[in-house]
Structures are given as structure tokens and as C-alpha cells.
mmCIF file of the N, C-alpha and C atoms, coordinates in Angstrom:
data_MODEL
# 
_entry.id   MODEL 
# 
loop_
_atom_site.group_PDB 
_atom_site.id 
_atom_site.type_symbol 
_atom_site.label_atom_id 
_atom_site.label_alt_id 
_atom_site.label_comp_id 
_atom_site.label_asym_id 
_atom_site.label_entity_id 
_atom_site.label_seq_id 
_atom_site.pdbx_PDB_ins_code 
_atom_site.Cartn_x 
_atom_site.Cartn_y 
_atom_site.Cartn_z 
_atom_site.occupancy 
_atom_site.B_iso_or_equiv 
_atom_site.pdbx_formal_charge 
_atom_site.auth_seq_id 
_atom_site.auth_comp_id 
_atom_site.auth_asym_id 
_atom_site.auth_atom_id 
_atom_site.pdbx_PDB_model_num 
ATOM 1   N N  . UNK A 1 1  ? 26.515  -17.093 -8.162  1.00 0.00 ? 1  UNK A N  1 
ATOM 2   C CA . UNK A 1 1  ? 26.083  -17.106 -6.733  1.00 0.00 ? 1  UNK A CA 1 
ATOM 3   C C  . UNK A 1 1  ? 24.679  -16.299 -6.689  1.00 0.00 ? 1  UNK A C  1 
ATOM 4   N N  . UNK A 1 2  ? 23.708  -16.526 -6.032  1.00 0.00 ? 2  UNK A N  1 
ATOM 5   C CA . UNK A 1 2  ? 22.591  -15.686 -5.990  1.00 0.00 ? 2  UNK A CA 1 
ATOM 6   C C  . UNK A 1 2  ? 22.846  -14.910 -4.468  1.00 0.00 ? 2  UNK A C  1 
ATOM 7   N N  . UNK A 1 3  ? 22.527  -13.680 -4.772  1.00 0.00 ? 3  UNK A N  1 
ATOM 8   C CA . UNK A 1 3  ? 22.301  -12.919 -3.986  1.00 0.00 ? 3  UNK A CA 1 
ATOM 9   C C  . UNK A 1 3  ? 23.451  -12.981 -2.683  1.00 0.00 ? 3  UNK A C  1 
ATOM 10  N N  . UNK A 1 4  ? 23.503  -12.337 -1.438  1.00 0.00 ? 4  UNK A N  1 
ATOM 11  C CA . UNK A 1 4  ? 24.489  -12.674 -0.651  1.00 0.00 ? 4  UNK A CA 1 
ATOM 12  C C  . UNK A 1 4  ? 23.755  -12.091 0.840   1.00 0.00 ? 4  UNK A C  1 
ATOM 13  N N  . UNK A 1 5  ? 24.403  -11.961 1.825   1.00 0.00 ? 5  UNK A N  1 
ATOM 14  C CA . UNK A 1 5  ? 24.022  -11.776 3.380   1.00 0.00 ? 5  UNK A CA 1 
ATOM 15  C C  . UNK A 1 5  ? 23.051  -10.787 3.173   1.00 0.00 ? 5  UNK A C  1 
ATOM 16  N N  . UNK A 1 6  ? 22.862  -9.258  2.586   1.00 0.00 ? 6  UNK A N  1 
ATOM 17  C CA . UNK A 1 6  ? 22.209  -8.333  2.522   1.00 0.00 ? 6  UNK A CA 1 
ATOM 18  C C  . UNK A 1 6  ? 20.612  -8.856  2.183   1.00 0.00 ? 6  UNK A C  1 
ATOM 19  N N  . UNK A 1 7  ? 20.922  -9.581  1.152   1.00 0.00 ? 7  UNK A N  1 
ATOM 20  C CA . UNK A 1 7  ? 19.699  -9.846  0.121   1.00 0.00 ? 7  UNK A CA 1 
ATOM 21  C C  . UNK A 1 7  ? 18.965  -10.803 1.404   1.00 0.00 ? 7  UNK A C  1 
ATOM 22  N N  . UNK A 1 8  ? 19.441  -11.813 1.769   1.00 0.00 ? 8  UNK A N  1 
ATOM 23  C CA . UNK A 1 8  ? 18.994  -13.034 2.940   1.00 0.00 ? 8  UNK A CA 1 
ATOM 24  C C  . UNK A 1 8  ? 18.506  -12.385 3.917   1.00 0.00 ? 8  UNK A C  1 
ATOM 25  N N  . UNK A 1 9  ? 18.900  -11.014 4.131   1.00 0.00 ? 9  UNK A N  1 
ATOM 26  C CA . UNK A 1 9  ? 18.273  -10.297 5.322   1.00 0.00 ? 9  UNK A CA 1 
ATOM 27  C C  . UNK A 1 9  ? 17.132  -9.885  4.991   1.00 0.00 ? 9  UNK A C  1 
ATOM 28  N N  . UNK A 1 10 ? 17.474  -9.266  3.767   1.00 0.00 ? 10 UNK A N  1 
ATOM 29  C CA . UNK A 1 10 ? 16.207  -8.566  3.547   1.00 0.00 ? 10 UNK A CA 1 
ATOM 30  C C  . UNK A 1 10 ? 15.122  -9.215  3.387   1.00 0.00 ? 10 UNK A C  1 
ATOM 31  N N  . UNK A 1 11 ? 15.155  -10.873 2.778   1.00 0.00 ? 11 UNK A N  1 
ATOM 32  C CA . UNK A 1 11 ? 14.174  -11.822 2.949   1.00 0.00 ? 11 UNK A CA 1 
ATOM 33  C C  . UNK A 1 11 ? 13.657  -12.056 4.004   1.00 0.00 ? 11 UNK A C  1 
ATOM 34  N N  . UNK A 1 12 ? 14.877  -12.220 4.834   1.00 0.00 ? 12 UNK A N  1 
ATOM 35  C CA . UNK A 1 12 ? 14.024  -12.697 5.769   1.00 0.00 ? 12 UNK A CA 1 
ATOM 36  C C  . UNK A 1 12 ? 13.364  -11.437 6.505   1.00 0.00 ? 12 UNK A C  1 
ATOM 37  N N  . UNK A 1 13 ? 13.600  -10.096 6.862   1.00 0.00 ? 13 UNK A N  1 
ATOM 38  C CA . UNK A 1 13 ? 13.051  -9.330  7.572   1.00 0.00 ? 13 UNK A CA 1 
ATOM 39  C C  . UNK A 1 13 ? 11.390  -9.310  6.525   1.00 0.00 ? 13 UNK A C  1 
ATOM 40  N N  . UNK A 1 14 ? 11.544  -9.046  5.525   1.00 0.00 ? 14 UNK A N  1 
ATOM 41  C CA . UNK A 1 14 ? 10.048  -9.202  4.851   1.00 0.00 ? 14 UNK A CA 1 
ATOM 42  C C  . UNK A 1 14 ? 9.182   -10.235 5.298   1.00 0.00 ? 14 UNK A C  1 
ATOM 43  N N  . UNK A 1 15 ? 9.589   -11.152 5.377   1.00 0.00 ? 15 UNK A N  1 
ATOM 44  C CA . UNK A 1 15 ? 8.848   -12.245 5.706   1.00 0.00 ? 15 UNK A CA 1 
ATOM 45  C C  . UNK A 1 15 ? 8.615   -12.188 7.168   1.00 0.00 ? 15 UNK A C  1 
ATOM 46  N N  . UNK A 1 16 ? 9.362   -12.132 8.035   1.00 0.00 ? 16 UNK A N  1 
ATOM 47  C CA . UNK A 1 16 ? 9.280   -11.744 9.631   1.00 0.00 ? 16 UNK A CA 1 
ATOM 48  C C  . UNK A 1 16 ? 8.097   -10.511 9.837   1.00 0.00 ? 16 UNK A C  1 
ATOM 49  N N  . UNK A 1 17 ? 8.357   -9.137  8.540   1.00 0.00 ? 17 UNK A N  1 
ATOM 50  C CA . UNK A 1 17 ? 7.494   -8.185  8.536   1.00 0.00 ? 17 UNK A CA 1 
ATOM 51  C C  . UNK A 1 17 ? 5.908   -8.915  8.273   1.00 0.00 ? 17 UNK A C  1 
ATOM 52  N N  . UNK A 1 18 ? 5.735   -9.631  7.419   1.00 0.00 ? 18 UNK A N  1 
ATOM 53  C CA . UNK A 1 18 ? 4.492   -10.408 6.739   1.00 0.00 ? 18 UNK A CA 1 
ATOM 54  C C  . UNK A 1 18 ? 3.892   -11.226 7.698   1.00 0.00 ? 18 UNK A C  1 
ATOM 55  N N  . UNK A 1 19 ? 4.675   -11.859 8.447   1.00 0.00 ? 19 UNK A N  1 
ATOM 56  C CA . UNK A 1 19 ? 3.860   -12.906 9.588   1.00 0.00 ? 19 UNK A CA 1 
ATOM 57  C C  . UNK A 1 19 ? 3.353   -11.917 10.780  1.00 0.00 ? 19 UNK A C  1 
ATOM 58  N N  . UNK A 1 20 ? 4.347   -10.967 10.696  1.00 0.00 ? 20 UNK A N  1 
ATOM 59  C CA . UNK A 1 20 ? 3.560   -9.808  12.626  1.00 0.00 ? 20 UNK A CA 1 
ATOM 60  C C  . UNK A 1 20 ? 2.602   -8.969  11.774  1.00 0.00 ? 20 UNK A C  1 
ATOM 61  N N  . UNK A 1 21 ? 2.613   -8.639  10.472  1.00 0.00 ? 21 UNK A N  1 
ATOM 62  C CA . UNK A 1 21 ? 1.259   -7.993  9.767   1.00 0.00 ? 21 UNK A CA 1 
ATOM 63  C C  . UNK A 1 21 ? 0.022   -8.941  9.876   1.00 0.00 ? 21 UNK A C  1 
ATOM 64  N N  . UNK A 1 22 ? 0.656   -10.095 9.558   1.00 0.00 ? 22 UNK A N  1 
ATOM 65  C CA . UNK A 1 22 ? -0.769  -11.326 9.427   1.00 0.00 ? 22 UNK A CA 1 
ATOM 66  C C  . UNK A 1 22 ? -1.593  -11.661 10.723  1.00 0.00 ? 22 UNK A C  1 
ATOM 67  N N  . UNK A 1 23 ? -0.739  -11.782 11.453  1.00 0.00 ? 23 UNK A N  1 
ATOM 68  C CA . UNK A 1 23 ? -1.205  -12.330 12.972  1.00 0.00 ? 23 UNK A CA 1 
ATOM 69  C C  . UNK A 1 23 ? -1.761  -10.949 13.323  1.00 0.00 ? 23 UNK A C  1 
ATOM 70  N N  . UNK A 1 24 ? -1.730  -9.576  13.163  1.00 0.00 ? 24 UNK A N  1 
ATOM 71  C CA . UNK A 1 24 ? -2.012  -8.442  13.738  1.00 0.00 ? 24 UNK A CA 1 
ATOM 72  C C  . UNK A 1 24 ? -3.441  -8.318  13.182  1.00 0.00 ? 24 UNK A C  1 
ATOM 73  N N  . UNK A 1 25 ? -3.680  -8.980  12.146  1.00 0.00 ? 25 UNK A N  1 
ATOM 74  C CA . UNK A 1 25 ? -5.126  -8.326  11.550  1.00 0.00 ? 25 UNK A CA 1 
ATOM 75  C C  . UNK A 1 25 ? -5.806  -8.964  10.255  1.00 0.00 ? 25 UNK A C  1 
ATOM 76  N N  . UNK A 1 26 ? -4.823  -10.209 9.955   1.00 0.00 ? 26 UNK A N  1 
ATOM 77  C CA . UNK A 1 26 ? -4.629  -10.909 8.684   1.00 0.00 ? 26 UNK A CA 1 
ATOM 78  C C  . UNK A 1 26 ? -4.289  -10.334 7.313   1.00 0.00 ? 26 UNK A C  1 
ATOM 79  N N  . UNK A 1 27 ? -4.102  -11.252 6.133   1.00 0.00 ? 27 UNK A N  1 
ATOM 80  C CA . UNK A 1 27 ? -3.459  -10.816 4.979   1.00 0.00 ? 27 UNK A CA 1 
ATOM 81  C C  . UNK A 1 27 ? -4.070  -9.457  4.339   1.00 0.00 ? 27 UNK A C  1 
ATOM 82  N N  . UNK A 1 28 ? -5.820  -9.305  4.701   1.00 0.00 ? 28 UNK A N  1 
ATOM 83  C CA . UNK A 1 28 ? -5.862  -8.073  3.873   1.00 0.00 ? 28 UNK A CA 1 
ATOM 84  C C  . UNK A 1 28 ? -5.344  -6.628  4.729   1.00 0.00 ? 28 UNK A C  1 
ATOM 85  N N  . UNK A 1 29 ? -5.249  -6.890  5.976   1.00 0.00 ? 29 UNK A N  1 
ATOM 86  C CA . UNK A 1 29 ? -4.591  -5.512  6.563   1.00 0.00 ? 29 UNK A CA 1 
ATOM 87  C C  . UNK A 1 29 ? -2.815  -5.564  6.128   1.00 0.00 ? 29 UNK A C  1 
ATOM 88  N N  . UNK A 1 30 ? -2.270  -6.461  5.859   1.00 0.00 ? 30 UNK A N  1 
ATOM 89  C CA . UNK A 1 30 ? -0.966  -6.220  5.570   1.00 0.00 ? 30 UNK A CA 1 
ATOM 90  C C  . UNK A 1 30 ? -0.934  -5.953  4.204   1.00 0.00 ? 30 UNK A C  1 
ATOM 91  N N  . UNK A 1 31 ? -1.806  -5.867  3.269   1.00 0.00 ? 31 UNK A N  1 
ATOM 92  C CA . UNK A 1 31 ? -2.010  -5.678  1.904   1.00 0.00 ? 31 UNK A CA 1 
ATOM 93  C C  . UNK A 1 31 ? -2.482  -4.517  1.637   1.00 0.00 ? 31 UNK A C  1 
ATOM 94  N N  . UNK A 1 32 ? -3.092  -3.958  2.733   1.00 0.00 ? 32 UNK A N  1 
ATOM 95  C CA . UNK A 1 32 ? -3.633  -2.827  3.056   1.00 0.00 ? 32 UNK A CA 1 
ATOM 96  C C  . UNK A 1 32 ? -2.561  -1.661  3.117   1.00 0.00 ? 32 UNK A C  1 
ATOM 97  N N  . UNK A 1 33 ? -1.834  -1.904  4.161   1.00 0.00 ? 33 UNK A N  1 
ATOM 98  C CA . UNK A 1 33 ? -0.540  -1.619  5.201   1.00 0.00 ? 33 UNK A CA 1 
ATOM 99  C C  . UNK A 1 33 ? 0.644   -1.119  3.463   1.00 0.00 ? 33 UNK A C  1 
ATOM 100 N N  . UNK A 1 34 ? 0.594   -2.183  3.054   1.00 0.00 ? 34 UNK A N  1 
ATOM 101 C CA . UNK A 1 34 ? 1.905   -1.996  1.875   1.00 0.00 ? 34 UNK A CA 1 
ATOM 102 C C  . UNK A 1 34 ? 1.225   -1.210  0.874   1.00 0.00 ? 34 UNK A C  1 
ATOM 103 N N  . UNK A 1 35 ? -0.277  -1.388  0.479   1.00 0.00 ? 35 UNK A N  1 
ATOM 104 C CA . UNK A 1 35 ? -0.510  -0.463  -0.327  1.00 0.00 ? 35 UNK A CA 1 
ATOM 105 C C  . UNK A 1 35 ? -0.563  1.103   -0.473  1.00 0.00 ? 35 UNK A C  1 
ATOM 106 N N  . UNK A 1 36 ? -0.804  1.655   0.829   1.00 0.00 ? 36 UNK A N  1 
ATOM 107 C CA . UNK A 1 36 ? -0.709  2.724   1.621   1.00 0.00 ? 36 UNK A CA 1 
ATOM 108 C C  . UNK A 1 36 ? 0.819   3.593   1.409   1.00 0.00 ? 36 UNK A C  1 
ATOM 109 N N  . UNK A 1 37 ? 2.129   2.352   1.814   1.00 0.00 ? 37 UNK A N  1 
ATOM 110 C CA . UNK A 1 37 ? 3.287   2.635   1.833   1.00 0.00 ? 37 UNK A CA 1 
ATOM 111 C C  . UNK A 1 37 ? 3.789   3.054   0.618   1.00 0.00 ? 37 UNK A C  1 
ATOM 112 N N  . UNK A 1 38 ? 3.016   1.988   -0.696  1.00 0.00 ? 38 UNK A N  1 
ATOM 113 C CA . UNK A 1 38 ? 3.782   2.427   -1.685  1.00 0.00 ? 38 UNK A CA 1 
ATOM 114 C C  . UNK A 1 38 ? 3.091   3.610   -2.258  1.00 0.00 ? 38 UNK A C  1 
ATOM 115 N N  . UNK A 1 39 ? 1.417   3.941   -2.155  1.00 0.00 ? 39 UNK A N  1 
ATOM 116 C CA . UNK A 1 39 ? 0.918   4.985   -2.341  1.00 0.00 ? 39 UNK A CA 1 
ATOM 117 C C  . UNK A 1 39 ? 1.958   6.179   -2.140  1.00 0.00 ? 39 UNK A C  1 
ATOM 118 N N  . UNK A 1 40 ? 2.354   6.595   -0.811  1.00 0.00 ? 40 UNK A N  1 
ATOM 119 C CA . UNK A 1 40 ? 2.690   7.548   -0.326  1.00 0.00 ? 40 UNK A CA 1 
ATOM 120 C C  . UNK A 1 40 ? 4.053   8.022   -1.011  1.00 0.00 ? 40 UNK A C  1 
ATOM 121 N N  . UNK A 1 41 ? 4.998   6.938   -1.630  1.00 0.00 ? 41 UNK A N  1 
ATOM 122 C CA . UNK A 1 41 ? 5.840   7.154   -2.125  1.00 0.00 ? 41 UNK A CA 1 
ATOM 123 C C  . UNK A 1 41 ? 5.628   7.357   -3.905  1.00 0.00 ? 41 UNK A C  1 
ATOM 124 N N  . UNK A 1 42 ? 4.549   7.070   -4.510  1.00 0.00 ? 42 UNK A N  1 
ATOM 125 C CA . UNK A 1 42 ? 4.615   6.983   -5.809  1.00 0.00 ? 42 UNK A CA 1 
ATOM 126 C C  . UNK A 1 42 ? 4.208   8.217   -6.267  1.00 0.00 ? 42 UNK A C  1 
ATOM 127 N N  . UNK A 1 43 ? 5.028   8.131   -7.993  1.00 0.00 ? 43 UNK A N  1 
ATOM 128 C CA . UNK A 1 43 ? 4.268   9.139   -8.603  1.00 0.00 ? 43 UNK A CA 1 
ATOM 129 C C  . UNK A 1 43 ? 2.866   9.526   -8.776  1.00 0.00 ? 43 UNK A C  1 
ATOM 130 N N  . UNK A 1 44 ? 2.679   10.532  -9.404  1.00 0.00 ? 44 UNK A N  1 
ATOM 131 C CA . UNK A 1 44 ? 1.098   10.870  -9.239  1.00 0.00 ? 44 UNK A CA 1 
ATOM 132 C C  . UNK A 1 44 ? 0.372   9.770   -10.120 1.00 0.00 ? 44 UNK A C  1 
ATOM 133 N N  . UNK A 1 45 ? 0.673   9.698   -11.256 1.00 0.00 ? 45 UNK A N  1 
ATOM 134 C CA . UNK A 1 45 ? 0.028   8.814   -11.834 1.00 0.00 ? 45 UNK A CA 1 
ATOM 135 C C  . UNK A 1 45 ? 0.113   7.260   -11.439 1.00 0.00 ? 45 UNK A C  1 
ATOM 136 N N  . UNK A 1 46 ? 1.185   7.059   -10.533 1.00 0.00 ? 46 UNK A N  1 
ATOM 137 C CA . UNK A 1 46 ? 0.844   5.660   -9.961  1.00 0.00 ? 46 UNK A CA 1 
ATOM 138 C C  . UNK A 1 46 ? -0.064  5.973   -8.354  1.00 0.00 ? 46 UNK A C  1 
ATOM 139 N N  . UNK A 1 47 ? -0.251  7.066   -8.206  1.00 0.00 ? 47 UNK A N  1 
ATOM 140 C CA . UNK A 1 47 ? -1.080  7.044   -7.000  1.00 0.00 ? 47 UNK A CA 1 
ATOM 141 C C  . UNK A 1 47 ? -2.596  7.017   -7.285  1.00 0.00 ? 47 UNK A C  1 
ATOM 142 N N  . UNK A 1 48 ? -2.679  7.904   -8.773  1.00 0.00 ? 48 UNK A N  1 
ATOM 143 C CA . UNK A 1 48 ? -4.021  7.513   -9.242  1.00 0.00 ? 48 UNK A CA 1 
ATOM 144 C C  . UNK A 1 48 ? -4.480  5.698   -9.242  1.00 0.00 ? 48 UNK A C  1 
ATOM 145 N N  . UNK A 1 49 ? -3.248  5.083   -9.857  1.00 0.00 ? 49 UNK A N  1 
ATOM 146 C CA . UNK A 1 49 ? -3.648  3.775   -9.886  1.00 0.00 ? 49 UNK A CA 1 
ATOM 147 C C  . UNK A 1 49 ? -3.756  3.040   -8.094  1.00 0.00 ? 49 UNK A C  1 
ATOM 148 N N  . UNK A 1 50 ? -3.063  3.560   -7.509  1.00 0.00 ? 50 UNK A N  1 
ATOM 149 C CA . UNK A 1 50 ? -3.338  3.130   -5.842  1.00 0.00 ? 50 UNK A CA 1 
ATOM 150 C C  . UNK A 1 50 ? -4.670  3.654   -5.551  1.00 0.00 ? 50 UNK A C  1 
ATOM 151 N N  . UNK A 1 51 ? -4.740  4.753   -5.677  1.00 0.00 ? 51 UNK A N  1 
ATOM 152 C CA . UNK A 1 51 ? -6.070  4.953   -5.315  1.00 0.00 ? 51 UNK A CA 1 
ATOM 153 C C  . UNK A 1 51 ? -7.051  4.569   -5.611  1.00 0.00 ? 51 UNK A C  1 
ATOM 154 N N  . UNK A 1 52 ? -7.374  4.182   -6.908  1.00 0.00 ? 52 UNK A N  1 
ATOM 155 C CA . UNK A 1 52 ? -8.342  3.151   -7.410  1.00 0.00 ? 52 UNK A CA 1 
ATOM 156 C C  . UNK A 1 52 ? -8.647  1.834   -6.921  1.00 0.00 ? 52 UNK A C  1 
ATOM 157 N N  . UNK A 1 53 ? -7.367  1.366   -6.599  1.00 0.00 ? 53 UNK A N  1 
ATOM 158 C CA . UNK A 1 53 ? -7.275  0.298   -5.583  1.00 0.00 ? 53 UNK A CA 1 
ATOM 159 C C  . UNK A 1 53 ? -7.776  -0.076  -4.592  1.00 0.00 ? 53 UNK A C  1 
ATOM 160 N N  . UNK A 1 54 ? -7.543  1.470   -3.835  1.00 0.00 ? 54 UNK A N  1 
ATOM 161 C CA . UNK A 1 54 ? -8.287  1.640   -2.289  1.00 0.00 ? 54 UNK A CA 1 
ATOM 162 C C  . UNK A 1 54 ? -9.765  1.905   -2.234  1.00 0.00 ? 54 UNK A C  1 
ATOM 163 N N  . UNK A 1 55 ? -10.307 2.485   -3.198  1.00 0.00 ? 55 UNK A N  1 
ATOM 164 C CA . UNK A 1 55 ? -11.620 2.830   -3.442  1.00 0.00 ? 55 UNK A CA 1 
ATOM 165 C C  . UNK A 1 55 ? -12.442 1.212   -3.563  1.00 0.00 ? 55 UNK A C  1 
ATOM 166 N N  . UNK A 1 56 ? -11.706 0.367   -4.691  1.00 0.00 ? 56 UNK A N  1 
ATOM 167 C CA . UNK A 1 56 ? -12.255 -0.921  -5.029  1.00 0.00 ? 56 UNK A CA 1 
ATOM 168 C C  . UNK A 1 56 ? -11.832 -1.443  -3.648  1.00 0.00 ? 56 UNK A C  1 
ATOM 169 N N  . UNK A 1 57 ? -11.196 -1.261  -2.407  1.00 0.00 ? 57 UNK A N  1 
ATOM 170 C CA . UNK A 1 57 ? -11.321 -1.837  -1.162  1.00 0.00 ? 57 UNK A CA 1 
ATOM 171 C C  . UNK A 1 57 ? -12.088 -1.451  -0.280  1.00 0.00 ? 57 UNK A C  1 
ATOM 172 N N  . UNK A 1 58 ? -12.577 -0.179  -0.410  1.00 0.00 ? 58 UNK A N  1 
ATOM 173 C CA . UNK A 1 58 ? -13.652 0.238   0.272   1.00 0.00 ? 58 UNK A CA 1 
ATOM 174 C C  . UNK A 1 58 ? -12.981 1.333   1.268   1.00 0.00 ? 58 UNK A C  1 
ATOM 175 N N  . UNK A 1 59 ? -11.902 1.845   0.943   1.00 0.00 ? 59 UNK A N  1 
ATOM 176 C CA . UNK A 1 59 ? -11.231 2.887   2.077   1.00 0.00 ? 59 UNK A CA 1 
ATOM 177 C C  . UNK A 1 59 ? -12.240 3.914   1.807   1.00 0.00 ? 59 UNK A C  1 
ATOM 178 N N  . UNK A 1 60 ? -12.363 4.895   2.671   1.00 0.00 ? 60 UNK A N  1 
ATOM 179 C CA . UNK A 1 60 ? -12.915 6.195   2.446   1.00 0.00 ? 60 UNK A CA 1 
ATOM 180 C C  . UNK A 1 60 ? -12.079 7.408   1.586   1.00 0.00 ? 60 UNK A C  1 
ATOM 181 N N  . UNK A 1 61 ? -12.737 8.184   1.063   1.00 0.00 ? 61 UNK A N  1 
ATOM 182 C CA . UNK A 1 61 ? -11.937 9.106   0.282   1.00 0.00 ? 61 UNK A CA 1 
ATOM 183 C C  . UNK A 1 61 ? -11.107 10.151  0.876   1.00 0.00 ? 61 UNK A C  1 
ATOM 184 N N  . UNK A 1 62 ? -11.610 10.129  2.318   1.00 0.00 ? 62 UNK A N  1 
ATOM 185 C CA . UNK A 1 62 ? -10.520 11.057  2.949   1.00 0.00 ? 62 UNK A CA 1 
ATOM 186 C C  . UNK A 1 62 ? -9.428  10.631  3.389   1.00 0.00 ? 62 UNK A C  1 
ATOM 187 N N  . UNK A 1 63 ? -9.258  8.949   3.856   1.00 0.00 ? 63 UNK A N  1 
ATOM 188 C CA . UNK A 1 63 ? -8.408  8.376   4.043   1.00 0.00 ? 63 UNK A CA 1 
ATOM 189 C C  . UNK A 1 63 ? -7.282  8.419   2.732   1.00 0.00 ? 63 UNK A C  1 
ATOM 190 N N  . UNK A 1 64 ? -7.798  8.029   1.548   1.00 0.00 ? 64 UNK A N  1 
ATOM 191 C CA . UNK A 1 64 ? -7.322  8.039   0.205   1.00 0.00 ? 64 UNK A CA 1 
ATOM 192 C C  . UNK A 1 64 ? -6.404  9.089   0.040   1.00 0.00 ? 64 UNK A C  1 
ATOM 193 N N  . UNK A 1 65 ? -7.138  10.460  0.349   1.00 0.00 ? 65 UNK A N  1 
ATOM 194 C CA . UNK A 1 65 ? -6.536  11.645  0.323   1.00 0.00 ? 65 UNK A CA 1 
ATOM 195 C C  . UNK A 1 65 ? -5.426  11.871  1.469   1.00 0.00 ? 65 UNK A C  1 
ATOM 196 N N  . UNK A 1 66 ? -5.810  11.316  2.229   1.00 0.00 ? 66 UNK A N  1 
ATOM 197 C CA . UNK A 1 66 ? -4.482  11.682  3.205   1.00 0.00 ? 66 UNK A CA 1 
ATOM 198 C C  . UNK A 1 66 ? -3.209  10.818  2.940   1.00 0.00 ? 66 UNK A C  1 
ATOM 199 N N  . UNK A 1 67 ? -3.594  9.865   2.259   1.00 0.00 ? 67 UNK A N  1 
ATOM 200 C CA . UNK A 1 67 ? -2.264  8.672   2.105   1.00 0.00 ? 67 UNK A CA 1 
ATOM 201 C C  . UNK A 1 67 ? -1.692  9.035   0.836   1.00 0.00 ? 67 UNK A C  1 
ATOM 202 N N  . UNK A 1 68 ? -2.311  9.658   -0.133  1.00 0.00 ? 68 UNK A N  1 
ATOM 203 C CA . UNK A 1 68 ? -1.964  9.980   -1.453  1.00 0.00 ? 68 UNK A CA 1 
ATOM 204 C C  . UNK A 1 68 ? -1.578  11.324  -1.830  1.00 0.00 ? 68 UNK A C  1 
ATOM 205 N N  . UNK A 1 69 ? -2.257  12.175  -0.938  1.00 0.00 ? 69 UNK A N  1 
ATOM 206 C CA . UNK A 1 69 ? -2.331  13.181  -1.445  1.00 0.00 ? 69 UNK A CA 1 
ATOM 207 C C  . UNK A 1 69 ? -2.878  13.794  -2.233  1.00 0.00 ? 69 UNK A C  1 
ATOM 208 N N  . UNK A 1 70 ? -3.684  12.913  -3.230  1.00 0.00 ? 70 UNK A N  1 
ATOM 209 C CA . UNK A 1 70 ? -4.530  13.320  -4.292  1.00 0.00 ? 70 UNK A CA 1 
ATOM 210 C C  . UNK A 1 70 ? -5.783  14.169  -3.637  1.00 0.00 ? 70 UNK A C  1 
ATOM 211 N N  . UNK A 1 71 ? -6.329  14.987  -4.233  1.00 0.00 ? 71 UNK A N  1 
ATOM 212 C CA . UNK A 1 71 ? -7.710  16.131  -3.976  1.00 0.00 ? 71 UNK A CA 1 
ATOM 213 C C  . UNK A 1 71 ? -8.453  15.024  -3.926  1.00 0.00 ? 71 UNK A C  1 
ATOM 214 N N  . UNK A 1 72 ? -9.454  15.538  -3.095  1.00 0.00 ? 72 UNK A N  1 
ATOM 215 C CA . UNK A 1 72 ? -10.525 14.746  -2.696  1.00 0.00 ? 72 UNK A CA 1 
ATOM 216 C C  . UNK A 1 72 ? -11.437 14.719  -4.041  1.00 0.00 ? 72 UNK A C  1 
ATOM 217 N N  . UNK A 1 73 ? -11.631 16.077  -4.983  1.00 0.00 ? 73 UNK A N  1 
ATOM 218 C CA . UNK A 1 73 ? -12.159 16.066  -5.908  1.00 0.00 ? 73 UNK A CA 1 
ATOM 219 C C  . UNK A 1 73 ? -11.648 15.171  -7.228  1.00 0.00 ? 73 UNK A C  1 
ATOM 220 N N  . UNK A 1 74 ? -10.089 14.956  -7.115  1.00 0.00 ? 74 UNK A N  1 
ATOM 221 C CA . UNK A 1 74 ? -9.589  13.800  -8.290  1.00 0.00 ? 74 UNK A CA 1 
ATOM 222 C C  . UNK A 1 74 ? -9.940  12.594  -7.648  1.00 0.00 ? 74 UNK A C  1 
ATOM 223 N N  . UNK A 1 75 ? -10.338 12.472  -6.428  1.00 0.00 ? 75 UNK A N  1 
ATOM 224 C CA . UNK A 1 75 ? -10.495 10.863  -5.737  1.00 0.00 ? 75 UNK A CA 1 
ATOM 225 C C  . UNK A 1 75 ? -11.946 10.314  -6.403  1.00 0.00 ? 75 UNK A C  1 
ATOM 226 N N  . UNK A 1 76 ? -12.725 11.414  -5.782  1.00 0.00 ? 76 UNK A N  1 
ATOM 227 C CA . UNK A 1 76 ? -14.366 11.167  -6.092  1.00 0.00 ? 76 UNK A CA 1 
ATOM 228 C C  . UNK A 1 76 ? -14.315 11.148  -7.763  1.00 0.00 ? 76 UNK A C  1 
ATOM 229 N N  . UNK A 1 77 ? -13.692 11.565  -8.915  1.00 0.00 ? 77 UNK A N  1 
ATOM 230 C CA . UNK A 1 77 ? -13.658 11.799  -10.177 1.00 0.00 ? 77 UNK A CA 1 
ATOM 231 C C  . UNK A 1 77 ? -13.496 9.977   -10.244 1.00 0.00 ? 77 UNK A C  1 
ATOM 232 N N  . UNK A 1 78 ? -12.524 9.095   -9.887  1.00 0.00 ? 78 UNK A N  1 
ATOM 233 C CA . UNK A 1 78 ? -11.973 7.943   -9.834  1.00 0.00 ? 78 UNK A CA 1 
ATOM 234 C C  . UNK A 1 78 ? -13.065 6.920   -9.634  1.00 0.00 ? 78 UNK A C  1 
ATOM 235 N N  . UNK A 1 79 ? -14.302 7.478   -8.555  1.00 0.00 ? 79 UNK A N  1 
ATOM 236 C CA . UNK A 1 79 ? -15.127 6.912   -8.657  1.00 0.00 ? 79 UNK A CA 1 
ATOM 237 C C  . UNK A 1 79 ? -16.295 6.312   -9.822  1.00 0.00 ? 79 UNK A C  1 
ATOM 238 N N  . UNK A 1 80 ? -15.985 7.160   -10.587 1.00 0.00 ? 80 UNK A N  1 
ATOM 239 C CA . UNK A 1 80 ? -17.262 6.794   -11.953 1.00 0.00 ? 80 UNK A CA 1 
ATOM 240 C C  . UNK A 1 80 ? -16.482 6.060   -12.839 1.00 0.00 ? 80 UNK A C  1 
# 
């Protein structure tokens, strides 16, 4: 048996959230929000990975700092 009621509810909620996020501002906004959530909860090495992705996405350094907690100087070094 694959999954159960909880797993099915989790999938339904994920799809519902994705649909709402997509409707509000498109897939890009949904991806950005998920990246921000993951970065907030990540370990230091993962935060660097997320910060690089946010830089590639064009997010301002100050916003990346606020989301990840990485120092502005560390984020600026990632730009190089």
C-alpha cells in the first residue's frame, strides 16, 4: 500500500498551495517563495547554495541577507 490518508492530504495541500501561489504571481514567484523557505531553515553550507541561486535569480543582496542570515560580505563574495 502506498501512503495513507496523511500522505494523500499532504499531496493535496502541496498541490493546492502550488495552485494558489501560481495564480498569485506565476511559477517564478512560487519557486522564489519555496527557495526562501528552504534557505531560512537550511544549514550554513546549504544557505550558501540557496544564496547563489537567489543571486542568479536577481535578488538583492540585502534580501538574501535577511532571508538566509548570511553576512552581506559573504554574499558579495559569492557574486564573483
